[in-house]
LUMPA-662574 format. One record per residue (C-alpha): x negated, y, z; residue number from 1; residue in one letter. Coordinates in Angstrom, 2 decimals. Layout:
N
R       px       py       pz    n  res
R        X        Y        Z  NUM    A
...
This chain:
588
R       px       py       pz    n  res
R    46.15    37.76    75.01    1    X
R    49.37    37.03    73.28    2    X
R    47.69    34.80    70.83    3    X
R    46.11    32.88    73.65    4    X
R    49.36    32.57    75.49    5    X
R    51.00    31.13    72.43    6    X
R    48.22    28.68    71.76    7    X
R    48.11    27.31    75.29    8    X
R    51.52    25.61    75.28    9    X
R    50.79    23.98    71.96   10    X
R    47.45    22.66    73.11   11    X
R    49.08    21.31    76.21   12    X
R    51.56    19.43    74.08   13    X
R    48.87    17.98    71.89   14    X
R    46.69    17.09    74.85   15    X
R    49.23    14.86    76.49   16    X
R    49.04    11.16    75.93   17    X
R    51.85     8.64    76.01   18    X
R    52.03     8.71    79.80   19    X
R    52.38    12.49    79.86   20    X
R    48.96    13.08    81.50   21    X
R    46.40    15.66    80.46   22    X
R    42.98    14.28    79.62   23    X
R    39.69    15.69    80.88   24    X
R    38.70    17.28    77.59   25    X
R    41.89    19.27    77.49   26    X
R    41.38    20.40    81.09   27    X
R    38.00    21.82    80.16   28    X
R    39.46    23.66    77.21   29    X
R    42.32    25.04    79.25   30    X
R    39.90    26.15    82.00   31    X
R    37.80    28.02    79.48   32    X
R    40.83    29.74    77.98   33    X
R    42.01    30.84    81.42   34    X
R    38.63    32.30    82.22   35    X
R    38.63    34.19    78.96   36    X
R    42.09    35.46    79.69   37    X
R    41.06    36.82    83.11   38    X
R    37.97    38.57    81.73   39    X
R    38.84    42.05    80.52   40    X
R    37.73    43.24    77.12   41    X
R    35.06    45.89    77.30   42    X
R    34.79    46.50    73.56   43    X
R    37.42    45.48    71.15   44    X
R    34.97    45.76    68.31   45    X
R    32.93    42.95    69.74   46    X
R    35.98    40.77    70.34   47    X
R    35.89    37.45    68.50   48    X
R    39.20    35.68    68.14   49    X
R    38.74    31.91    68.38   50    X
R    41.41    30.07    66.36   51    X
R    42.47    26.43    66.69   52    X
R    43.77    25.38    63.26   53    X
R    46.28    22.50    63.35   54    X
R    45.70    19.76    60.72   55    X
R    48.51    17.25    60.25   56    X
R    46.88    13.85    59.73   57    X
R    47.99    11.80    56.72   58    X
R    48.83     8.15    57.55   59    X
R    46.29     5.88    55.88   60    X
R    47.27     3.29    53.25   61    X
R    45.63     0.60    55.36   62    X
R    47.88     1.31    58.32   63    X
R    50.96     1.30    56.11   64    X
R    49.91    -2.00    54.53   65    X
R    49.14    -3.58    57.88   66    X
R    52.47    -2.54    59.36   67    X
R    54.30    -3.66    56.22   68    X
R    52.60    -7.08    56.38   69    X
R    53.49    -7.42    60.06   70    X
R    57.10    -6.64    59.22   71    X
R    57.02    -9.39    56.57   72    X
R    55.57   -11.85    59.11   73    X
R    58.35   -11.00    61.57   74    X
R    61.09   -11.68    59.03   75    X
R    59.79   -14.47    56.77   76    X
R    60.88   -18.09    57.07   77    X
R    57.42   -19.47    56.23   78    X
R    56.02   -21.35    59.19   79    X
R    53.14   -19.77    61.12   80    X
R    53.32   -16.25    59.71   81    X
R    55.43   -15.07    62.65   82    X
R    52.53   -15.76    65.03   83    X
R    49.97   -14.37    62.61   84    X
R    51.70   -10.99    62.46   85    X
R    52.60   -10.82    66.15   86    X
R    51.26    -7.63    67.78   87    X
R    49.26    -7.35    71.01   88    X
R    47.99   -10.94    70.85   89    X
R    44.42   -12.09    71.31   90    X
R    42.15   -12.60    68.31   91    X
R    41.60   -16.37    68.96   92    X
R    45.34   -16.84    68.58   93    X
R    45.27   -15.06    65.24   94    X
R    42.31   -17.16    64.10   95    X
R    44.12   -20.35    65.12   96    X
R    47.22   -19.59    63.08   97    X
R    45.19   -18.31    60.16   98    X
R    43.32   -21.63    60.07   99    X
R    46.56   -23.63    60.28  100    X
R    48.10   -21.67    57.42  101    X
R    44.98   -21.99    55.23  102    X
R    44.77   -25.75    55.83  103    X
R    48.45   -26.18    54.98  104    X
R    48.13   -24.10    51.80  105    X
R    44.96   -25.94    50.74  106    X
R    46.53   -29.35    51.26  107    X
R    49.68   -28.32    49.37  108    X
R    47.58   -26.96    46.50  109    X
R    45.59   -30.19    46.24  110    X
R    48.75   -32.31    46.13  111    X
R    50.37   -29.99    43.58  112    X
R    47.28   -30.23    41.35  113    X
R    47.51   -34.01    41.38  114    X
R    51.21   -33.86    40.54  115    X
R    50.54   -31.40    37.72  116    X
R    47.79   -33.62    36.29  117    X
R    50.13   -36.61    36.34  118    X
R    52.85   -34.54    34.70  119    X
R    50.49   -33.47    31.92  120    X
R    48.78   -36.82    31.28  121    X
R    51.62   -39.30    31.84  122    X
R    54.92   -37.55    31.28  123    X
R    56.55   -40.64    29.71  124    X
R    57.22   -44.00    31.34  125    X
R    58.78   -47.14    29.89  126    X
R    61.42   -48.59    32.19  127    X
R    64.30   -51.00    31.89  128    X
R    67.50   -49.62    30.46  129    X
R    70.56   -49.36    32.67  130    X
R    72.49   -51.97    30.68  131    X
R    71.78   -55.03    28.55  132    X
R    72.00   -55.04    24.76  133    X
R    74.07   -57.70    22.96  134    X
R    72.39   -59.62    20.14  135    X
R    74.98   -58.48    17.57  136    X
R    73.70   -54.91    17.88  137    X
R    70.39   -55.91    16.27  138    X
R    69.57   -57.88    13.11  139    X
R    68.44   -61.47    13.12  140    X
R    64.64   -61.48    12.72  141    X
R    63.02   -61.75     9.33  142    X
R    61.37   -65.17     8.97  143    X
R    58.38   -65.45     6.67  144    X
R    57.09   -68.94     5.81  145    X
R    53.85   -69.73     3.99  146    X
R    52.58   -73.15     2.88  147    X
R    49.15   -73.82     4.34  148    X
R    48.03   -75.25     1.04  149    X
R    47.36   -72.21    -1.10  150    X
R    46.68   -73.52    -4.58  151    X
R    49.33   -75.23    -6.65  152    X
R    47.96   -78.73    -7.29  153    X
R    49.09   -78.75   -10.91  154    X
R    47.08   -75.58   -11.53  155    X
R    43.95   -76.01    -9.43  156    X
R    42.60   -78.43    -6.84  157    X
R    39.88   -76.76    -4.82  158    X
R    38.63   -80.00    -3.21  159    X
R    38.10   -81.74    -6.58  160    X
R    36.08   -78.89    -8.05  161    X
R    34.06   -78.48    -4.86  162    X
R    33.09   -82.15    -4.98  163    X
R    32.06   -81.76    -8.63  164    X
R    29.69   -78.98    -7.62  165    X
R    28.28   -81.14    -4.86  166    X
R    27.74   -84.04    -7.27  167    X
R    26.41   -81.65    -9.92  168    X
R    29.05   -82.76   -12.38  169    X
R    30.19   -80.66   -15.29  170    X
R    33.13   -78.32   -14.76  171    X
R    35.26   -76.40   -17.19  172    X
R    35.22   -72.62   -17.50  173    X
R    38.73   -72.48   -16.09  174    X
R    37.70   -74.52   -13.05  175    X
R    34.73   -72.19   -12.48  176    X
R    37.00   -69.16   -12.64  177    X
R    39.56   -70.58   -10.22  178    X
R    36.81   -71.69    -7.86  179    X
R    35.48   -68.13    -7.71  180    X
R    38.96   -66.80    -7.09  181    X
R    39.86   -69.24    -4.36  182    X
R    36.52   -68.77    -2.64  183    X
R    38.01   -65.49    -1.37  184    X
R    40.18   -67.52     1.03  185    X
R    38.76   -71.07     1.09  186    X
R    34.95   -70.88     0.91  187    X
R    33.69   -69.37     4.16  188    X
R    30.01   -70.02     3.43  189    X
R    30.43   -68.94    -0.20  190    X
R    28.65   -72.01    -1.56  191    X
R    27.99   -72.18    -5.33  192    X
R    29.01   -68.52    -5.66  193    X
R    26.96   -65.69    -7.12  194    X
R    28.01   -63.02    -4.66  195    X
R    26.71   -60.12    -6.71  196    X
R    28.66   -61.25    -9.78  197    X
R    31.92   -61.78    -7.89  198    X
R    32.30   -58.51    -6.01  199    X
R    35.46   -57.61    -7.89  200    X
R    38.28   -59.37    -9.73  201    X
R    39.20   -58.36   -13.23  202    X
R    42.85   -57.74   -14.09  203    X
R    43.07   -61.06   -15.89  204    X
R    41.52   -62.91   -12.97  205    X
R    43.89   -61.22   -10.56  206    X
R    46.89   -62.31   -12.66  207    X
R    45.53   -65.86   -12.82  208    X
R    45.03   -65.86    -9.06  209    X
R    48.57   -64.74    -8.24  210    X
R    50.05   -67.21   -10.67  211    X
R    48.26   -70.21    -9.18  212    X
R    49.55   -70.04    -5.61  213    X
R    51.65   -72.89    -4.32  214    X
R    55.35   -72.19    -3.93  215    X
R    57.29   -72.96    -0.79  216    X
R    59.74   -75.81    -1.20  217    X
R    62.74   -75.62     1.11  218    X
R    65.89   -77.72     1.12  219    X
R    69.12   -78.05     3.07  220    X
R    69.20   -74.48     4.34  221    X
R    71.96   -73.62     6.81  222    X
R    73.02   -70.31     8.30  223    X
R    75.54   -70.28    11.17  224    X
R    76.17   -73.95    10.52  225    X
R    77.13   -73.44     6.85  226    X
R    75.11   -74.45     3.80  227    X
R    73.00   -71.75     2.20  228    X
R    71.29   -71.57    -1.19  229    X
R    67.59   -71.59    -0.30  230    X
R    66.32   -69.98    -3.51  231    X
R    68.77   -67.09    -3.31  232    X
R    68.28   -66.52     0.40  233    X
R    64.47   -66.53     0.45  234    X
R    62.65   -63.77    -1.44  235    X
R    58.98   -63.68    -2.42  236    X
R    56.39   -61.63    -0.57  237    X
R    52.62   -61.42    -1.04  238    X
R    50.59   -61.87     2.15  239    X
R    47.04   -62.73     3.11  240    X
R    48.03   -66.40     2.66  241    X
R    49.24   -65.91    -0.90  242    X
R    52.83   -66.04    -2.07  243    X
R    55.22   -66.69     0.80  244    X
R    58.99   -66.72     1.15  245    X
R    60.86   -64.51     3.59  246    X
R    64.39   -64.70     4.97  247    X
R    66.51   -61.73     6.12  248    X
R    63.93   -59.07     5.26  249    X
R    65.14   -55.78     3.80  250    X
R    65.02   -55.67    -0.01  251    X
R    61.63   -54.64    -1.42  252    X
R    63.21   -51.49    -2.82  253    X
R    63.97   -50.46     0.76  254    X
R    60.52   -51.38     2.13  255    X
R    57.98   -50.48    -0.58  256    X
R    57.54   -47.15    -2.30  257    X
R    56.68   -49.01    -5.50  258    X
R    57.92   -52.61    -5.20  259    X
R    56.68   -53.56    -8.68  260    X
R    57.41   -57.15    -9.60  261    X
R    58.92   -57.84    -6.19  262    X
R    62.00   -55.81    -7.09  263    X
R    62.86   -58.35    -9.77  264    X
R    63.22   -61.05    -7.15  265    X
R    65.26   -59.01    -4.66  266    X
R    68.96   -59.32    -4.14  267    X
R    71.43   -56.46    -4.48  268    X
R    73.04   -56.96    -1.11  269    X
R    74.49   -53.91     0.54  270    X
R    72.22   -52.58     3.25  271    X
R    74.17   -51.21     6.20  272    X
R    71.51   -51.29     8.90  273    X
R    68.88   -48.65     9.62  274    X
R    65.84   -49.02    11.78  275    X
R    66.77   -46.20    14.13  276    X
R    70.55   -46.00    13.87  277    X
R    71.30   -49.73    13.88  278    X
R    74.59   -50.95    12.41  279    X
R    77.30   -48.37    11.81  280    X
R    80.65   -48.76    13.60  281    X
R    83.01   -51.07    11.79  282    X
R    80.29   -53.04     9.99  283    X
R    81.15   -56.72     9.79  284    X
R    78.88   -59.71    10.15  285    X
R    78.55   -60.32     6.40  286    X
R    76.01   -57.54     6.06  287    X
R    72.35   -57.31     5.28  288    X
R    70.16   -57.87     7.16  289    X
R    72.16   -60.67     8.69  290    X
R    73.12   -60.77    12.34  291    X
R    74.81   -63.25    14.60  292    X
R    76.98   -63.10    17.70  293    X
R    76.39   -66.59    19.07  294    X
R    73.53   -68.54    20.57  295    X
R    72.37   -72.07    19.99  296    X
R    71.25   -74.19    17.06  297    X
R    74.43   -73.79    15.01  298    X
R    74.34   -70.01    15.32  299    X
R    70.96   -69.54    13.65  300    X
R    68.88   -70.67    10.68  301    X
R    68.01   -74.28     9.88  302    X
R    66.03   -75.55     6.89  303    X
R    63.90   -78.50     5.82  304    X
R    60.43   -77.80     4.39  305    X
R    59.00   -80.24     1.85  306    X
R    55.51   -81.16     0.64  307    X
R    53.82   -84.23    -0.74  308    X
R    50.31   -85.67    -0.79  309    X
R    49.57   -84.06    -4.16  310    X
R    49.96   -80.65    -2.51  311    X
R    47.41   -81.31     0.22  312    X
R    43.93   -79.81     0.02  313    X
R    41.90   -80.64     3.08  314    X
R    38.77   -78.72     2.08  315    X
R    40.57   -75.41     1.65  316    X
R    42.89   -75.97     4.62  317    X
R    41.95   -78.56     7.20  318    X
R    45.40   -78.38     8.81  319    X
R    48.40   -79.10     6.64  320    X
R    51.86   -77.84     7.24  321    X
R    53.52   -74.42     7.23  322    X
R    52.85   -71.06     8.86  323    X
R    55.81   -69.10    10.21  324    X
R    56.04   -65.61    11.65  325    X
R    58.99   -63.60    13.00  326    X
R    59.08   -59.89    12.42  327    X
R    61.28   -56.84    12.10  328    X
R    63.27   -56.86     8.82  329    X
R    61.88   -53.41     8.00  330    X
R    58.17   -54.27     8.20  331    X
R    55.75   -56.50     6.34  332    X
R    54.75   -59.71     8.12  333    X
R    51.49   -60.16     9.96  334    X
R    50.44   -63.73     9.26  335    X
R    47.69   -63.54    11.89  336    X
R    50.41   -63.93    14.54  337    X
R    52.04   -67.05    13.10  338    X
R    53.01   -70.35    14.69  339    X
R    52.75   -73.67    12.85  340    X
R    55.26   -76.19    11.63  341    X
R    53.32   -79.46    11.15  342    X
R    54.33   -82.13     8.67  343    X
R    56.87   -84.77     9.75  344    X
R    57.84   -82.61    12.72  345    X
R    60.95   -80.79    13.91  346    X
R    60.21   -77.36    15.37  347    X
R    62.81   -75.50    17.42  348    X
R    62.31   -71.77    18.03  349    X
R    64.32   -69.88    20.68  350    X
R    64.16   -66.14    20.10  351    X
R    63.96   -63.48    22.79  352    X
R    64.23   -59.95    21.33  353    X
R    62.18   -57.11    22.76  354    X
R    63.47   -53.62    22.05  355    X
R    62.30   -50.19    23.17  356    X
R    64.53   -47.17    22.77  357    X
R    63.94   -43.50    23.60  358    X
R    65.99   -41.11    25.70  359    X
R    67.01   -37.74    24.30  360    X
R    64.76   -35.89    26.75  361    X
R    61.64   -37.47    25.24  362    X
R    62.41   -36.10    21.77  363    X
R    61.50   -32.59    22.90  364    X
R    58.01   -33.69    23.98  365    X
R    54.99   -33.28    21.73  366    X
R    53.49   -36.26    19.93  367    X
R    50.48   -36.30    22.27  368    X
R    52.78   -36.66    25.27  369    X
R    55.32   -39.23    24.04  370    X
R    52.78   -41.25    21.96  371    X
R    55.34   -42.50    19.46  372    X
R    56.79   -41.33    16.16  373    X
R    60.35   -40.14    15.77  374    X
R    62.32   -41.00    12.59  375    X
R    60.87   -39.17     9.62  376    X
R    57.95   -37.73    11.60  377    X
R    55.31   -39.89     9.87  378    X
R    55.35   -40.85     6.20  379    X
R    53.33   -43.64     4.60  380    X
R    52.16   -43.75     1.01  381    X
R    53.17   -47.31     0.17  382    X
R    56.06   -47.99     2.55  383    X
R    59.36   -46.16     2.83  384    X
R    59.87   -47.08     6.47  385    X
R    57.24   -46.29     9.05  386    X
R    56.39   -49.03    11.53  387    X
R    53.15   -49.62    13.36  388    X
R    52.53   -52.82    11.39  389    X
R    53.12   -51.10     8.02  390    X
R    50.76   -48.31     9.04  391    X
R    48.04   -50.75    10.11  392    X
R    48.23   -52.66     6.81  393    X
R    48.03   -49.48     4.75  394    X
R    45.23   -48.00     6.82  395    X
R    43.18   -51.21     6.64  396    X
R    43.54   -51.20     2.85  397    X
R    42.30   -47.59     2.63  398    X
R    39.42   -48.30     5.00  399    X
R    38.39   -51.44     3.09  400    X
R    38.49   -49.48    -0.17  401    X
R    36.22   -46.84     1.37  402    X
R    33.71   -49.27     2.92  403    X
R    33.66   -52.12     0.40  404    X
R    34.76   -50.32    -2.74  405    X
R    37.73   -52.68    -3.08  406    X
R    40.75   -54.03    -1.21  407    X
R    42.13   -57.48    -0.56  408    X
R    44.42   -58.98    -3.17  409    X
R    47.43   -58.54    -0.86  410    X
R    46.68   -54.94     0.18  411    X
R    48.28   -51.73    -1.03  412    X
R    46.14   -48.56    -0.86  413    X
R    46.70   -44.89    -1.60  414    X
R    44.80   -45.12    -4.88  415    X
R    46.77   -45.58    -8.09  416    X
R    44.21   -48.10    -9.34  417    X
R    42.82   -50.24    -6.56  418    X
R    39.90   -52.60    -7.34  419    X
R    40.59   -56.09    -5.99  420    X
R    37.82   -57.72    -3.98  421    X
R    36.34   -60.97    -5.23  422    X
R    34.59   -63.74    -3.33  423    X
R    31.35   -61.69    -3.09  424    X
R    33.15   -59.04    -1.03  425    X
R    34.67   -61.49     1.42  426    X
R    32.15   -60.80     4.21  427    X
R    32.54   -57.07     3.73  428    X
R    36.33   -57.38     4.10  429    X
R    35.99   -59.39     7.30  430    X
R    33.50   -56.89     8.75  431    X
R    35.74   -54.00     7.69  432    X
R    38.66   -55.48     9.61  433    X
R    36.59   -55.46    12.82  434    X
R    34.93   -52.08    12.30  435    X
R    38.28   -50.58    11.32  436    X
R    39.70   -51.34    14.76  437    X
R    36.55   -50.03    16.43  438    X
R    36.63   -46.87    14.33  439    X
R    40.31   -46.14    14.95  440    X
R    40.79   -47.14    18.58  441    X
R    37.50   -47.35    20.46  442    X
R    35.13   -44.81    18.96  443    X
R    35.17   -41.32    20.49  444    X
R    32.84   -39.80    17.89  445    X
R    35.14   -40.15    14.89  446    X
R    37.00   -37.06    13.72  447    X
R    40.63   -37.24    14.82  448    X
R    41.81   -36.35    11.32  449    X
R    40.08   -39.43     9.92  450    X
R    41.81   -41.82    12.27  451    X
R    44.94   -43.66    11.27  452    X
R    46.86   -42.86    14.47  453    X
R    49.15   -45.83    13.92  454    X
R    51.28   -45.17    16.97  455    X
R    54.43   -47.24    17.52  456    X
R    57.82   -45.93    16.58  457    X
R    59.88   -44.47    19.40  458    X
R    62.49   -47.13    18.64  459    X
R    60.85   -50.51    18.07  460    X
R    62.09   -54.06    17.75  461    X
R    60.02   -57.22    18.09  462    X
R    60.79   -60.88    18.63  463    X
R    59.17   -63.31    21.04  464    X
R    59.37   -66.98    20.15  465    X
R    59.57   -69.97    22.47  466    X
R    58.40   -72.83    20.28  467    X
R    58.95   -76.51    20.97  468    X
R    58.35   -79.41    18.60  469    X
R    58.79   -83.12    18.36  470    X
R    58.11   -85.85    15.86  471    X
R    60.85   -86.30    13.31  472    X
R    61.48   -89.65    11.72  473    X
R    63.07   -88.08     8.68  474    X
R    62.74   -91.31     6.65  475    X
R    65.51   -92.97     8.63  476    X
R    67.65   -89.87     8.27  477    X
R    67.18   -89.69     4.53  478    X
R    67.63   -93.44     4.11  479    X
R    71.38   -92.94     4.37  480    X
R    71.28   -90.42     1.54  481    X
R    69.80   -92.71    -1.09  482    X
R    73.22   -93.09    -2.71  483    X
R    73.22   -89.35    -3.61  484    X
R    72.62   -88.69    -7.28  485    X
R    70.11   -85.91    -6.54  486    X
R    68.15   -88.07    -4.17  487    X
R    64.53   -88.32    -5.38  488    X
R    62.13   -89.02    -2.52  489    X
R    59.02   -91.13    -2.33  490    X
R    58.76   -92.21     1.26  491    X
R    55.05   -93.01     1.10  492    X
R    53.82   -89.67    -0.31  493    X
R    56.45   -87.16     0.73  494    X
R    56.60   -85.18     3.96  495    X
R    59.44   -83.22     5.51  496    X
R    59.49   -80.72     8.37  497    X
R    62.52   -79.12     9.97  498    X
R    62.63   -75.59    11.32  499    X
R    65.44   -74.29    13.55  500    X
R    65.55   -70.68    14.73  501    X
R    68.24   -69.25    17.04  502    X
R    68.83   -66.74    19.81  503    X
R    68.36   -67.97    23.34  504    X
R    70.72   -65.55    25.13  505    X
R    73.71   -63.41    24.22  506    X
R    72.21   -60.29    25.79  507    X
R    68.70   -59.10    26.43  508    X
R    67.25   -56.36    28.57  509    X
R    66.14   -53.31    26.58  510    X
R    63.31   -51.03    27.65  511    X
R    63.60   -47.28    27.38  512    X
R    61.14   -44.41    27.24  513    X
R    62.07   -41.89    29.90  514    X
R    60.58   -38.88    31.60  515    X
R    58.22   -39.81    34.38  516    X
R    57.93   -36.19    35.45  517    X
R    60.16   -33.59    33.90  518    X
R    59.99   -29.90    34.71  519    X
R    62.57   -30.21    37.48  520    X
R    60.81   -33.28    38.90  521    X
R    57.54   -31.36    38.98  522    X
R    59.19   -28.39    40.71  523    X
R    60.85   -30.74    43.20  524    X
R    57.47   -32.27    44.03  525    X
R    55.93   -28.83    44.46  526    X
R    58.80   -27.81    46.75  527    X
R    58.46   -31.03    48.72  528    X
R    54.74   -30.55    49.33  529    X
R    55.12   -26.89    50.27  530    X
R    58.15   -27.60    52.45  531    X
R    56.41   -30.46    54.24  532    X
R    53.23   -28.57    55.07  533    X
R    54.22   -24.90    55.02  534    X
R    57.98   -24.77    55.41  535    X
R    58.01   -23.04    52.02  536    X
R    61.22   -23.03    49.99  537    X
R    62.86   -21.15    47.15  538    X
R    64.20   -18.62    49.65  539    X
R    60.65   -18.09    50.95  540    X
R    59.51   -17.30    47.42  541    X
R    62.35   -14.82    47.06  542    X
R    61.28   -13.20    50.35  543    X
R    57.77   -12.63    48.99  544    X
R    59.07   -11.23    45.73  545    X
R    61.56    -9.04    47.62  546    X
R    58.86    -7.53    49.87  547    X
R    56.56    -6.92    46.90  548    X
R    59.17    -5.30    44.66  549    X
R    62.65    -4.21    45.73  550    X
R    61.98    -3.50    49.40  551    X
R    58.76    -1.65    48.57  552    X
R    60.57     0.63    46.10  553    X
R    63.46     1.20    48.51  554    X
R    61.00     2.08    51.29  555    X
R    59.39     4.70    49.06  556    X
R    62.80     6.22    48.40  557    X
R    63.93     6.04    52.02  558    X
R    60.75     6.97    53.90  559    X
R    58.65     8.73    51.29  560    X
R    55.04     8.15    50.34  561    X
R    53.55     9.20    53.70  562    X
R    54.98     6.38    55.81  563    X
R    56.29     4.01    53.13  564    X
R    56.00     1.04    55.49  565    X
R    58.86     2.46    57.59  566    X
R    57.06     1.70    60.85  567    X
R    58.91     3.34    63.78  568    X
R    55.79     4.18    65.81  569    X
R    54.15     5.86    62.85  570    X
R    57.36     7.74    62.09  571    X
R    57.72     8.92    65.73  572    X
R    54.13    10.10    65.90  573    X
R    54.52    11.90    62.59  574    X
R    57.74    13.50    63.86  575    X
R    56.03    14.78    67.01  576    X
R    53.23    16.24    64.94  577    X
R    55.71    17.95    62.69  578    X
R    57.59    19.47    65.70  579    X
R    54.37    20.72    67.21  580    X
R    53.38    22.21    63.90  581    X
R    56.67    24.02    63.58  582    X
R    56.39    25.39    67.16  583    X
R    52.88    26.60    66.48  584    X
R    53.97    28.41    63.35  585    X
R    56.96    29.96    65.09  586    X
R    54.87    31.31    67.99  587    X
R    51.93    32.45    65.91  588    X
């Protein structure tokens, strides 16, 4: 009886719902207990005590997680989550906001992927610098001039020997040798040449060939309006057109790893300019390479180029005159990009420099991202200073040596002894020049290690030329100089051409390599996309991290592992269960 009396109040407590009413199941149980209580025991031995054990239910992890997520939705600043976690709302409302949030997150993710791809593939952009560069901060361009008539007429006349072959006249052994040598540059169809016997040049033939080229004849040179010694100011350089003369180029000892005979013709001028550092502070204008601070004809270079009818060879070169190219003083000239100075003509060239520099931020990028070489990052075998042009010349020589077994007479390769191609290898050299470009730039099947990778330097300097020309009646000009003792001109057979090179403007706009998308730019774009579509910010990210880490740990400490979510309803229900349990134990 006493046990029953003690159990009844507890069951009544447990049977009540939130409104304080007793449900039908509890009524039935209470009715049965009352009946049992009113029925007297006839035999205590047959009495069976019916117990009602109380089991305190453990809150499930799912309920804790759900309540914890709802608490996050109530407090977060991310748009839409407040409605998603709102309690006692219809399911269609939840589905609506879930769809909105998923669409916003998907759109943001797609835009962020595009921004990330752009950041990875095009991190560097070339833009205009914030200020103009004065012309005295850069050197005057190197000017390389080549006579279009290759052979010196007193040594060999290609047209005369060619006509002898056509007429089947006798030729000397020396004429046959020179004809074979000059067929490398004059004889496109390789007529009268045994191609198999002329694949290579011997050392003696190579020496004969170099010693027979025509020399450039220049007179009345002027620099900044003052007379200049032409022979001392123009040094020799070997190009695809033979021996040429160059003005304002760095000394061969500063350009070539092994200058050879060229070092004998170089001057010992003090070199104060570097390709990447420019001129040091305090350097004057009497430095090498030369520079100028003025524009116009009298602030540049002027010279008269001379030739006569005996130097003309119309079969080897149909056009007579001079080839001129402007280039960086630190690199070898590319005569394929020349402009012409015809005979009896005055040519005026206005220079517009083009310079690209690099910001400090780009230097931390990898080579694949910035696509240019920093100072000292790439070394060449034959040139002390890396430029894209120097790299292309060296790589073409190595490729020609690999494909044809020899290199052009003007090429420098990595081999200590490089066979020089003769007339029989001319077609192979021309094909190698084309296939070399295809192999290095266009083909995707070539091993990357076998490519030249002649990328530009991060700091580059080029010169654009605006060329104008007019006929020059030099005979009337020189007529007034006949009284000079050194005057020795034959008006009928001689030809003069004048070349004037100067800067067009005092300043020019420099380009600069800058970051297109840095890390902070990428993060700003990500924040912009997320903020536009989701209302997501840095604080929102901190909210997520806070709920996943610090708040979760603090909840475990504050509320324990049973109700770690800290939900008030769950805590109140658990408290009531605990009170009922204590009352049951006290009355039992």
